[in-house]
C-alpha positions in Angstrom: 73.2 55.1 -29.0 75.0 57.9 -30.6 77.8 57.0 -33.2 80.7 57.7 -30.7 79.4 55.1 -28.5 79.4 52.6 -31.4 82.9 53.6 -32.2 84.4 53.0 -28.8 82.3 50.0 -28.1 82.9 48.5 -31.6 86.6 49.2 -31.4 87.2 47.1 -28.5 84.6 44.5 -29.0 85.5 43.9 -32.6 89.1 43.5 -31.7 88.2 41.2 -28.8 86.0 38.9 -31.1 87.8 38.8 -34.4 88.9 35.4 -35.1 89.5 32.4 -32.7 92.6 31.3 -31.2 93.9 29.1 -28.3 96.1 30.9 -25.7 96.9 30.7 -22.0 94.6 33.5 -20.9 96.3 34.2 -17.4 99.8 34.2 -18.9 98.6 37.0 -21.5 96.8 39.0 -18.9 99.4 39.0 -16.4 102.2 39.9 -18.9 100.3 43.1 -19.6 102.5 43.7 -22.6 102.5 47.3 -23.7 101.9 47.7 -27.5 100.7 50.0 -30.1 98.8 49.8 -33.4 97.8 51.8 -36.4 94.2 52.4 -36.6 93.9 54.2 -39.9 91.7 51.9 -41.8 89.2 51.6 -38.9 89.0 55.4 -38.3 88.6 56.2 -42.0 85.6 54.0 -42.0 84.1 55.6 -38.9 84.9 59.2 -40.1 82.5 58.7 -43.1 79.6 58.7 -40.6 80.9 61.5 -38.2 80.1 64.4 -40.6 76.3 63.6 -41.1 76.2 62.7 -37.4 77.6 66.3 -36.4 75.3 67.9 -39.0 72.3 66.2 -37.1 73.4 66.7 -33.6 75.7 69.6 -33.3 74.6 72.2 -35.8 73.0 74.7 -35.8 74.9 76.3 -33.2 74.4 79.9 -32.1 77.3 82.2 -32.2 78.1 85.3 -29.9 77.5 88.8 -31.1 80.5 90.8 -31.8 81.2 94.6 -32.3 84.5 95.8 -33.7 85.6 99.3 -34.1 87.6 100.5 -37.3 88.9 103.5 -38.9 89.5 104.7 -42.5 91.7 107.6 -43.6 91.3 108.2 -47.3 93.3 111.5 -47.5 93.5 113.8 -44.5 90.5 112.9 -42.6 90.2 109.7 -40.4 86.7 108.4 -40.3 85.8 106.1 -37.3 83.1 103.5 -37.2 82.1 100.2 -36.0 80.9 96.8 -37.4 78.3 94.8 -35.5 77.9 91.1 -36.2 74.7 89.7 -34.8 72.4 86.6 -35.0 75.5 84.4 -35.9 74.8 80.7 -36.6 77.3 77.9 -37.4 75.0 75.9 -39.6 76.9 73.4 -41.8 79.7 70.7 -41.9 80.5 69.2 -45.1 82.5 66.2 -43.9 85.1 64.9 -41.5 88.1 63.1 -42.1 91.2 61.6 -40.5 94.2 64.0 -40.0 97.6 62.1 -39.5 97.9 58.6 -38.2 95.2 57.3 -35.7 97.2 55.2 -33.2 95.9 52.8 -30.4 98.1 52.0 -27.5 97.4 49.1 -24.8 99.1 48.9 -21.5 97.9 47.5 -18.2 94.1 47.3 -19.2 94.2 50.9 -20.5 93.5 51.4 -24.1 94.6 54.8 -25.4 93.3 56.1 -28.8 94.9 59.2 -30.4 93.3 60.6 -33.6 93.4 63.8 -35.5 90.4 64.9 -37.6 89.7 67.6 -40.2 86.4 69.1 -40.3 85.9 70.5 -43.7 83.8 73.2 -45.2 82.2 74.7 -42.2 79.5 77.2 -42.8 78.7 80.3 -40.9 76.2 83.2 -41.2 76.0 86.7 -39.6 73.8 89.6 -39.9 76.0 92.8 -40.1 75.5 96.6 -39.6 78.0 99.3 -39.8 78.0 102.8 -38.6 80.5 105.5 -39.9 79.5 109.1 -40.7 76.3 109.0 -42.7 76.8 105.5 -43.9 75.0 102.7 -42.3 75.0 99.8 -44.5 73.3 96.4 -43.4 73.0 93.0 -44.8 74.2 89.6 -44.0 77.5 87.7 -44.5 78.3 84.1 -45.4 81.6 82.7 -44.1 82.9 79.5 -45.3 86.0 78.0 -43.4 87.9 75.6 -45.5 89.0 73.4 -42.5 89.4 73.0 -38.8 92.1 70.5 -37.6 91.7 69.0 -34.1 93.8 66.5 -32.2 92.2 64.4 -29.6 93.0 61.4 -27.2 90.7 59.0 -25.5 91.3 56.5 -22.9 89.2 53.3 -22.2 89.7 51.6 -18.9 89.1 48.0 -19.6 88.6 47.1 -16.1 85.3 49.0 -15.9 84.9 50.1 -19.5 85.0 53.8 -18.5 86.0 56.2 -21.3 87.4 59.7 -20.8 88.8 62.5 -23.1 92.3 63.0 -22.1 93.1 65.8 -24.7 91.3 67.8 -27.3 92.7 70.8 -29.0 92.2 72.9 -32.1 95.5 72.9 -34.0 94.8 74.8 -37.3 92.2 76.7 -39.2 92.1 77.0 -42.8 91.2 79.9 -45.3 88.0 81.8 -44.9 85.7 82.7 -48.0 83.7 85.8 -47.0 80.6 86.8 -49.2 78.5 89.8 -48.4 74.6 89.8 -49.3 72.0 92.4 -49.2 74.1 95.5 -49.8 76.6 96.7 -52.3 79.6 97.9 -50.4 82.4 100.2 -51.6 85.7 98.5 -52.0 87.4 100.2 -49.1 84.5 99.3 -46.8 84.4 95.8 -48.1 88.1 95.3 -47.3 87.9 96.7 -43.8 84.9 94.4 -43.1 86.8 91.3 -44.5 89.8 92.2 -42.3 87.6 92.6 -39.2 85.7 89.4 -40.0 88.7 87.4 -40.5 90.2 88.6 -37.1 87.0 87.9 -35.3 87.0 84.3 -36.7 90.5 83.6 -36.1 90.5 85.1 -32.5 86.8 84.5 -31.2 84.7 82.3 -33.3 87.2 79.4 -33.6 87.4 79.2 -29.8 83.7 79.2 -29.6 83.3 76.3 -32.1 86.2 74.4 -30.6 84.6 74.7 -27.1 81.2 73.7 -28.5 82.7 70.6 -30.1 84.6 69.7 -27.1 81.5 70.0 -24.7 79.4 68.0 -27.3 81.8 65.1 -27.4 82.2 65.3 -23.4 78.3 65.1 -23.2 78.4 62.0 -25.5 81.1 60.3 -23.6 79.1 60.9 -20.3 76.0 59.2 -22.0 78.2 56.5 -23.2 79.6 55.9 -19.7 76.3 55.7 -18.3 75.1 53.2 -20.9 78.3 51.1 -20.6 78.6 51.2 -16.8 79.4 47.6 -15.5 80.5 46.4 -18.9 83.9 45.3 -17.9 86.0 43.0 -20.2 86.5 39.4 -19.1 89.9 37.9 -19.0 89.2 36.0 -22.1 88.2 39.2 -24.0 91.4 41.0 -22.7 93.5 38.1 -24.0 91.8 38.1 -27.4 92.2 41.8 -27.6 96.0 41.6 -26.9 96.3 38.7 -29.6 94.5 40.8 -32.2 96.6 43.9 -31.3 99.8 41.7 -32.0 98.4 40.7 -35.3 97.7 44.4 -36.3 101.2 45.3 -35.5 102.7 42.5 -37.6 100.4 43.1 -40.7 
């Protein structure tokens, strides 16, 4: 089972099994007291495993070809050209860490988990070719993105243990480091290429990567729901869950 299934299943089952206590189960379940808890320590442990898992199952990811026009006017004449980026690959994720507080909220048999994540040091490669007058440099370019920050929210229905993704959004992209290989470019051309590539990544590639991660997580949730179907929590487990949530809130 993939790591996200372990995260979701372990989150509920660990809370529902840590420590013993005596309580009136029916009273606790019927009250359905809404409560929230900070999950930072738990999520920090989980995030250590997410980076290697994504490197194994998500990347490499193919990226779309892009052609962008440009112009250069050194003195009196304006030169027009285009830069083509082809054979793009998203190939590396260095690590994944929590961003902000990870919160869990329980209300009426629904467990809502909200967590933000920083995906750090993403690596991309593209072949490039340019056409302008008699110049036609080609080569490849390495692009490192310092970080992509996402916010997400998941809901677990404890009546049938169904899990769904309520929200997933890219909220920020960090600085780009761009390195050209295979050709020595004149300064003005390198500057134009850097500007084009920066724009392409901020306007196009981040959406492709964000959608790819979203689809990947959704596919994982679909697999999890298939595996966990029918694993509803008993009243005893629900009552234990409530009690342990209370303990988290008071610690």
